[in-house]
TIPABA-856443 format. One record per residue (C-alpha): residue in one letter; residue number from 1; x, y, z; chain. Coordinates in Angstrom, 2 decimals, padded with zeros to 5 digits. Layout:
REM residues N
A/NUM/X/Y/Z/A
...
END
This chain:
REM residues 393
M/1/021.06/038.40/002.38/A
N/2/023.64/035.54/001.81/A
T/3/023.00/032.56/-000.52/A
V/4/021.91/030.19/002.30/A
A/5/019.50/032.77/003.41/A
D/6/018.10/033.11/000.04/A
W/7/017.76/029.51/-000.44/A
L/8/015.91/029.15/002.86/A
V/9/013.44/031.76/001.79/A
Q/10/012.63/029.93/-001.38/A
N/11/012.52/026.49/000.09/A
R/12/011.34/026.76/003.81/A
D/13/007.73/025.84/003.08/A
K/14/008.88/022.82/001.07/A
I/15/011.32/021.74/003.63/A
E/16/008.65/021.78/006.35/A
K/17/006.29/020.07/003.91/A
G/18/008.79/017.26/003.45/A
V/19/009.71/016.96/007.21/A
E/20/005.76/016.62/007.80/A
I/21/005.37/014.00/005.26/A
M/22/008.29/011.77/006.90/A
G/23/005.75/011.63/009.84/A
Q/24/002.72/010.66/007.82/A
A/25/001.18/007.25/007.94/A
S/26/002.36/004.32/005.60/A
E/27/-000.45/005.03/003.03/A
V/28/000.77/008.68/002.56/A
L/29/004.45/008.05/002.58/A
A/30/004.20/005.28/000.18/A
A/31/002.16/007.42/-002.36/A
T/32/004.05/010.84/-002.37/A
V/33/006.59/011.41/-005.17/A
G/34/009.11/014.23/-005.18/A
Q/35/008.11/015.90/-001.94/A
L/36/011.35/015.03/000.02/A
H/37/013.69/016.81/-002.59/A
P/38/014.10/020.14/-000.55/A
V/39/014.86/018.00/002.69/A
L/40/017.54/016.21/000.78/A
E/41/019.08/019.24/-000.67/A
A/42/018.84/020.89/002.80/A
V/43/021.26/018.21/004.05/A
F/44/023.95/019.71/001.59/A
V/45/023.33/023.24/002.49/A
A/46/023.24/022.63/006.22/A
S/47/026.30/020.60/006.30/A
A/48/028.49/023.34/004.80/A
E/49/026.53/025.98/006.92/A
L/50/027.19/024.15/010.31/A
L/51/030.97/024.42/009.48/A
N/52/031.14/028.00/008.10/A
N/53/028.54/029.66/010.25/A
P/54/027.54/027.50/013.06/A
D/55/025.98/030.20/015.19/A
G/56/023.95/031.73/012.38/A
K/57/019.96/031.60/012.30/A
E/58/020.11/029.63/009.15/A
A/59/022.25/026.80/010.78/A
R/60/020.05/026.68/013.85/A
Y/61/016.78/026.49/011.78/A
L/62/018.22/023.58/009.62/A
T/63/019.48/021.75/012.63/A
Q/64/016.02/022.16/014.13/A
Q/65/014.58/020.60/010.80/A
F/66/017.19/017.83/010.99/A
E/67/016.09/016.95/014.53/A
L/68/012.46/016.58/013.35/A
V/69/013.44/014.25/010.61/A
H/70/015.49/012.32/013.12/A
Q/71/012.52/012.01/015.36/A
Q/72/010.42/010.44/012.46/A
L/73/013.42/008.00/011.73/A
E/74/013.47/006.64/015.19/A
G/75/012.85/002.97/015.32/A
I/76/014.58/002.48/011.82/A
Q/77/016.61/-000.32/013.12/A
N/78/013.46/-002.60/013.53/A
E/79/012.47/-001.48/010.12/A
I/80/015.89/-002.48/008.64/A
D/81/015.23/-005.95/009.94/A
Q/82/012.03/-006.08/007.92/A
I/83/013.76/-004.93/004.77/A
A/84/016.51/-007.40/005.15/A
L/85/013.95/-010.17/005.28/A
E/86/012.51/-009.02/001.86/A
L/87/016.09/-008.80/000.39/A
Q/88/016.49/-012.34/001.70/A
K/89/013.31/-013.43/-000.28/A
S/90/014.60/-011.76/-003.43/A
S/91/017.85/-014.06/-003.27/A
M/92/020.17/-011.04/-002.28/A
N/93/023.31/-012.30/-000.63/A
K/94/024.31/-011.53/002.95/A
Q/95/026.62/-008.66/002.08/A
N/96/023.57/-006.71/001.16/A
F/97/022.00/-007.40/004.51/A
D/98/024.99/-005.82/006.13/A
R/99/024.72/-002.69/004.07/A
E/100/021.63/-001.41/005.59/A
A/101/023.31/-001.54/009.05/A
Q/102/026.24/000.28/007.65/A
M/103/023.98/003.03/006.22/A
L/104/022.47/003.41/009.77/A
S/105/025.73/003.79/011.32/A
Q/106/026.96/006.24/008.77/A
Y/107/023.80/008.20/009.51/A
D/108/024.38/007.97/013.14/A
K/109/027.77/009.44/012.94/A
F/110/026.50/012.21/010.72/A
Q/111/023.88/013.20/013.44/A
D/112/026.77/013.25/016.06/A
F/113/028.34/016.00/013.92/A
V/114/025.08/017.85/013.41/A
N/115/024.29/017.89/017.27/A
A/116/027.83/018.63/018.26/A
K/117/028.77/021.81/020.11/A
P/118/030.70/024.31/017.88/A
K/119/033.98/023.57/019.62/A
F/120/033.65/019.81/018.97/A
R/121/032.13/019.92/015.51/A
E/122/035.48/019.52/013.66/A
K/123/036.43/016.58/015.57/A
K/124/032.98/014.94/014.90/A
K/125/033.25/015.89/011.24/A
E/126/036.50/013.94/010.99/A
K/127/035.08/010.90/012.90/A
F/128/032.09/010.94/010.38/A
L/129/034.30/011.16/007.29/A
S/130/036.71/008.34/008.50/A
H/131/033.71/006.10/009.68/A
Y/132/031.88/006.75/006.25/A
E/133/034.92/005.68/004.20/A
N/134/035.52/002.62/006.43/A
T/135/032.04/001.36/005.94/A
D/136/032.21/001.40/002.14/A
G/137/030.94/004.89/001.46/A
D/138/028.20/005.30/-000.88/A
L/139/028.35/001.64/-002.06/A
N/140/025.71/000.84/000.50/A
L/141/023.14/003.21/-000.83/A
D/142/023.97/002.11/-004.42/A
A/143/023.45/-001.47/-003.58/A
L/144/019.96/-000.64/-002.12/A
Y/145/019.11/001.35/-005.22/A
N/146/020.16/-001.54/-007.54/A
A/147/017.95/-003.82/-005.54/A
V/148/015.00/-001.75/-006.14/A
T/149/015.72/-001.35/-009.85/A
G/150/016.70/-004.99/-010.40/A
E/151/020.26/-004.12/-011.50/A
N/152/021.65/-006.82/-009.14/A
I/153/022.65/-010.47/-008.88/A
A/154/018.97/-011.49/-008.34/A
G/155/017.79/-009.51/-011.12/A
D/156/014.25/-009.05/-009.76/A
P/157/013.24/-005.55/-008.83/A
L/158/012.74/-005.59/-005.00/A
L/159/009.12/-004.09/-005.04/A
E/160/007.87/-006.56/-007.54/A
V/161/009.26/-009.30/-005.22/A
V/162/007.37/-007.71/-002.25/A
V/163/004.23/-007.38/-004.18/A
A/164/004.31/-011.04/-005.05/A
T/165/005.28/-012.34/-001.75/A
E/166/002.74/-010.39/-000.01/A
Q/167/000.03/-011.36/-002.51/A
R/168/-000.97/-007.89/-003.39/A
S/169/-001.69/-007.06/000.22/A
R/170/-002.02/-003.33/000.00/A
R/171/-001.27/-002.48/003.53/A
A/172/001.66/-004.73/003.83/A
V/173/003.24/-003.24/000.69/A
E/174/002.63/000.38/001.94/A
D/175/004.28/-000.51/005.18/A
F/176/007.22/-001.80/003.37/A
C/177/007.34/001.16/001.09/A
A/178/007.23/003.45/004.09/A
R/179/010.08/001.76/005.72/A
L/180/012.05/001.48/002.52/A
K/181/011.67/005.31/002.08/A
K/182/012.93/006.01/005.46/A
L/183/015.92/003.83/004.83/A
F/184/016.70/005.84/001.61/A
V/185/016.40/009.00/003.50/A
V/186/018.91/007.68/006.02/A
G/187/021.33/006.61/003.42/A
I/188/021.04/009.76/001.16/A
I/189/021.53/012.14/004.32/A
A/190/024.87/010.19/005.10/A
V/191/026.00/010.43/001.34/A
M/192/025.13/014.10/000.87/A
G/193/026.53/015.01/004.18/A
H/194/029.79/013.25/003.32/A
A/195/029.95/014.97/-000.14/A
A/196/029.26/018.53/001.44/A
L/197/031.77/018.06/004.16/A
K/198/034.45/016.61/002.00/A
E/199/034.14/019.23/-000.71/A
G/200/033.12/022.16/001.38/A
E/201/030.51/023.20/-000.90/A
V/202/027.22/022.08/-002.58/A
D/203/027.68/019.71/-005.29/A
E/204/024.72/020.31/-007.66/A
D/205/025.37/017.16/-009.66/A
M/206/025.29/014.98/-006.48/A
V/207/021.99/016.59/-005.36/A
R/208/020.39/016.05/-008.71/A
K/209/021.67/012.43/-009.14/A
W/210/020.05/011.41/-005.72/A
Q/211/016.77/013.58/-006.09/A
S/212/016.30/011.82/-009.56/A
R/213/016.90/008.35/-007.99/A
M/214/014.92/009.08/-005.05/A
E/215/011.99/010.06/-007.41/A
D/216/012.53/006.75/-009.47/A
V/217/012.33/004.81/-006.21/A
E/218/009.07/006.71/-005.18/A
K/219/007.40/006.19/-008.66/A
R/220/008.23/002.45/-008.13/A
M/221/006.69/002.51/-004.90/A
K/222/003.52/004.19/-006.09/A
A/223/003.36/001.58/-008.90/A
A/224/003.57/-001.17/-006.50/A
V/225/000.77/000.22/-004.34/A
D/226/-001.18/000.80/-007.44/A
D/227/-000.84/-002.76/-008.45/A
C/228/-002.42/-003.79/-005.28/A
T/229/-005.33/-001.32/-005.29/A
E/230/-006.02/-001.74/-009.18/A
N/231/-005.94/-005.46/-009.18/A
F/232/-007.42/-006.25/-005.81/A
A/233/-010.50/-008.18/-007.36/A
E/234/-008.18/-010.51/-009.14/A
Q/235/-006.11/-011.21/-006.26/A
A/236/-009.14/-011.46/-003.96/A
K/237/-010.51/-014.28/-006.11/A
M/238/-007.28/-016.12/-005.96/A
D/239/-007.26/-015.78/-002.22/A
M/240/-010.93/-016.99/-001.92/A
E/241/-009.93/-020.10/-004.34/A
N/242/-007.01/-020.92/-001.95/A
L/243/-009.12/-020.32/001.14/A
L/244/-011.98/-022.56/-000.09/A
Q/245/-009.59/-025.42/-001.09/A
D/246/-008.71/-025.89/002.48/A
N/247/-012.33/-025.11/003.69/A
P/248/-014.89/-026.03/001.32/A
G/249/-017.54/-025.05/004.05/A
T/250/-021.25/-025.54/004.47/A
V/251/-024.25/-023.51/003.76/A
D/252/-024.44/-021.47/007.03/A
R/253/-023.78/-018.05/008.27/A
D/254/-020.58/-018.91/010.05/A
F/255/-019.07/-019.94/006.59/A
T/256/-020.02/-016.64/004.83/A
T/257/-018.98/-014.60/007.87/A
S/258/-015.55/-016.20/007.85/A
L/259/-014.81/-015.65/004.17/A
L/260/-016.01/-011.95/004.63/A
D/261/-013.71/-011.47/007.66/A
A/262/-010.80/-012.74/005.56/A
L/263/-011.59/-010.31/002.89/A
V/264/-012.13/-007.38/005.02/A
K/265/-009.05/-008.01/006.92/A
K/266/-006.83/-007.76/003.64/A
Y/267/-008.94/-005.44/001.53/A
D/268/-010.18/-002.92/004.10/A
W/269/-010.97/-000.17/001.76/A
V/270/-013.43/-002.39/-000.12/A
N/271/-017.17/-003.22/000.62/A
W/272/-017.96/-006.94/000.09/A
S/273/-021.01/-009.03/-000.08/A
I/274/-020.95/-012.79/-000.07/A
R/275/-023.65/-015.26/-000.87/A
A/276/-023.58/-019.18/-000.65/A
F/277/-025.91/-021.77/-001.70/A
S/278/-025.91/-025.44/-002.91/A
D/279/-025.41/-025.80/-006.56/A
R/280/-027.15/-029.12/-006.75/A
E/281/-029.89/-029.97/-004.06/A
R/282/-030.07/-033.47/-002.69/A
I/283/-033.66/-033.80/-003.68/A
F/284/-034.05/-033.78/-007.55/A
F/285/-037.53/-032.26/-007.41/A
F/286/-036.13/-029.03/-005.81/A
N/287/-033.45/-028.84/-008.65/A
W/288/-036.20/-029.35/-011.26/A
L/289/-038.22/-026.57/-009.54/A
A/290/-035.28/-024.18/-009.46/A
G/291/-034.54/-024.84/-012.98/A
K/292/-031.29/-024.50/-014.97/A
K/293/-031.30/-020.75/-014.73/A
Y/294/-031.83/-020.73/-010.87/A
Q/295/-029.45/-017.71/-010.53/A
G/296/-028.54/-014.54/-012.55/A
R/297/-026.40/-011.51/-012.38/A
G/298/-026.45/-008.10/-013.81/A
G/299/-023.42/-005.90/-013.56/A
A/300/-019.54/-006.65/-013.47/A
K/301/-018.05/-006.20/-009.89/A
W/302/-018.38/-009.96/-008.89/A
F/303/-016.68/-013.41/-009.08/A
E/304/-018.01/-016.70/-008.06/A
I/305/-016.26/-020.00/-007.02/A
L/306/-017.67/-023.67/-006.88/A
T/307/-016.21/-025.69/-003.94/A
N/308/-015.49/-029.32/-003.97/A
K/309/-018.63/-029.80/-001.88/A
K/310/-020.56/-028.31/-004.57/A
I/311/-021.29/-025.04/-002.89/A
K/312/-021.39/-021.97/-004.95/A
V/313/-019.88/-018.89/-003.39/A
V/314/-020.80/-015.51/-005.09/A
V/315/-018.76/-012.50/-004.18/A
S/316/-019.52/-009.05/-005.17/A
F/317/-017.91/-005.82/-004.18/A
C/318/-017.68/-002.05/-004.52/A
V/319/-015.15/000.82/-003.49/A
N/320/-016.72/003.95/-002.28/A
P/321/-020.55/002.86/-002.63/A
K/322/-023.34/005.50/-002.72/A
P/323/-026.60/005.19/-001.23/A
I/324/-029.46/003.49/-003.15/A
D/325/-033.23/004.43/-003.42/A
K/326/-034.61/001.57/-001.62/A
S/327/-038.33/002.61/-002.18/A
Q/328/-037.53/002.64/-005.96/A
V/329/-035.96/-000.88/-005.60/A
Q/330/-039.24/-002.14/-004.06/A
E/331/-041.25/-000.75/-006.73/A
Q/332/-039.15/-002.38/-009.39/A
I/333/-039.26/-005.66/-007.65/A
E/334/-043.08/-005.54/-007.50/A
V/335/-043.12/-004.72/-011.29/A
Q/336/-040.87/-007.50/-012.28/A
R/337/-042.93/-010.15/-010.51/A
L/338/-039.69/-012.30/-010.28/A
R/339/-040.91/-015.47/-012.03/A
G/340/-038.86/-018.24/-013.55/A
N/341/-035.58/-017.39/-015.15/A
M/342/-033.31/-015.65/-012.52/A
M/343/-030.99/-014.51/-015.31/A
A/344/-033.88/-012.57/-016.91/A
V/345/-034.88/-011.12/-013.61/A
A/346/-031.46/-009.96/-012.72/A
L/347/-030.93/-008.43/-016.10/A
A/348/-034.26/-006.72/-015.96/A
L/349/-033.51/-005.16/-012.62/A
N/350/-030.01/-004.18/-013.66/A
K/351/-031.53/-002.26/-016.55/A
S/352/-033.49/-000.15/-013.93/A
F/353/-030.34/000.23/-011.85/A
P/354/-027.50/000.28/-014.49/A
N/355/-024.81/001.47/-011.89/A
C/356/-025.66/-001.55/-009.52/A
L/357/-024.86/-005.25/-009.19/A
V/358/-027.84/-007.28/-009.11/A
H/359/-028.01/-010.95/-007.96/A
A/360/-031.05/-013.04/-008.15/A
V/361/-031.22/-016.56/-006.82/A
S/362/-034.39/-018.81/-006.98/A
H/363/-036.30/-019.18/-003.66/A
Y/364/-035.97/-022.98/-004.02/A
K/365/-032.50/-022.54/-002.94/A
E/366/-031.41/-021.80/000.63/A
V/367/-029.12/-018.83/000.51/A
V/368/-026.85/-017.43/003.33/A
E/369/-025.38/-014.00/003.00/A
S/370/-022.75/-011.59/004.73/A
N/371/-021.63/-008.17/003.89/A
N/372/-019.81/-005.08/005.14/A
F/373/-021.88/-002.58/003.25/A
S/374/-023.44/000.29/005.17/A
E/375/-027.20/-000.13/005.38/A
D/376/-028.17/002.72/002.97/A
C/377/-025.85/001.44/000.28/A
Y/378/-027.27/-002.26/000.28/A
Y/379/-030.33/-004.32/-000.38/A
Y/380/-030.75/-007.79/000.46/A
G/381/-034.09/-009.68/000.84/A
K/382/-035.97/-012.98/000.40/A
H/383/-039.08/-012.52/-001.81/A
K/384/-041.77/-014.86/-002.81/A
R/385/-039.94/-016.30/-005.69/A
A/386/-036.25/-015.08/-005.20/A
Y/387/-033.47/-013.93/-003.07/A
L/388/-032.25/-010.58/-004.28/A
C/389/-029.04/-008.72/-003.56/A
I/390/-028.47/-005.10/-004.91/A
H/391/-025.67/-002.76/-004.17/A
P/392/-023.78/-000.03/-006.24/A
E/393/-020.79/-000.87/-008.25/A
END
């Protein structure tokens, strides 16, 4: 067996796995690190093999894998436009917007070489090499990498800018990372293809350089997505504060439903519950009956906001909630008797259900509630002396 055949035996599964990942949803593509290495190295191996042994089974196999990658990269022009918008937000100059288009044109010329019939391949090779050098060579890819790392005029790492401008919207950041990863693949294919065709052999240093840089970019992508998923509660509170500034609302179901819809749209992997009630009743007597400790919470996964109309909005949440034993909940409610101090009621119930969020509000308040929990993971009810909300944390 020759060297290319040996290399393929060792890397075939990894190549096919990398090609498969290219077609995955944004969530997967943004989170994988290092899985594309064999695909990038295959560009080198294939470029030389297509010249030296174009009719060999190895060349045919690699060409087939290239075609699969190319199918996953279709539509990249529209995605480049989105990336250019983000570069613009990070104060990159116009020259950098043009670089993405140049990378795409280099990739297209390389594809012409890969797909050419053997008798035209040498001519297509020369066209690709000439076009590559006339469109700034590897400076385009270097500029994109420097934008990601922050080693550019703007000085702000691109993904940090994206996370900030998208206000930690996980899905928007994942979509951007997936587009960016595809653009890097386009650029690296052109750079590696050029190096292999120019030198006529595999340049191991070049392979290692771009595998390392790609892994660096992928780690930054994963960190950007992790920032969105790990800090969603902090961001959700800021989102709600901004929303309630414009819409202080009234105590009714439409109000809580609109807030829930906004949270679910942006944080679709989280379960949310919203309760709203007046902080101070218009009739003093009801304030006196409710008492100063008219509400209480046990647990940590919550935040509250007081609107300028003196409506208190309490938001609690859970990722991957587990079912709760509602019969046990009812038993404990009967034991507690729910008198007076709602903070004491909430803490006592929380002691019985330490892995749950418990929110108790005096029955002298009018409470409206909306949630997107499944029924077996959520308890909400109005009792003789209190409204109670209980769900896993």
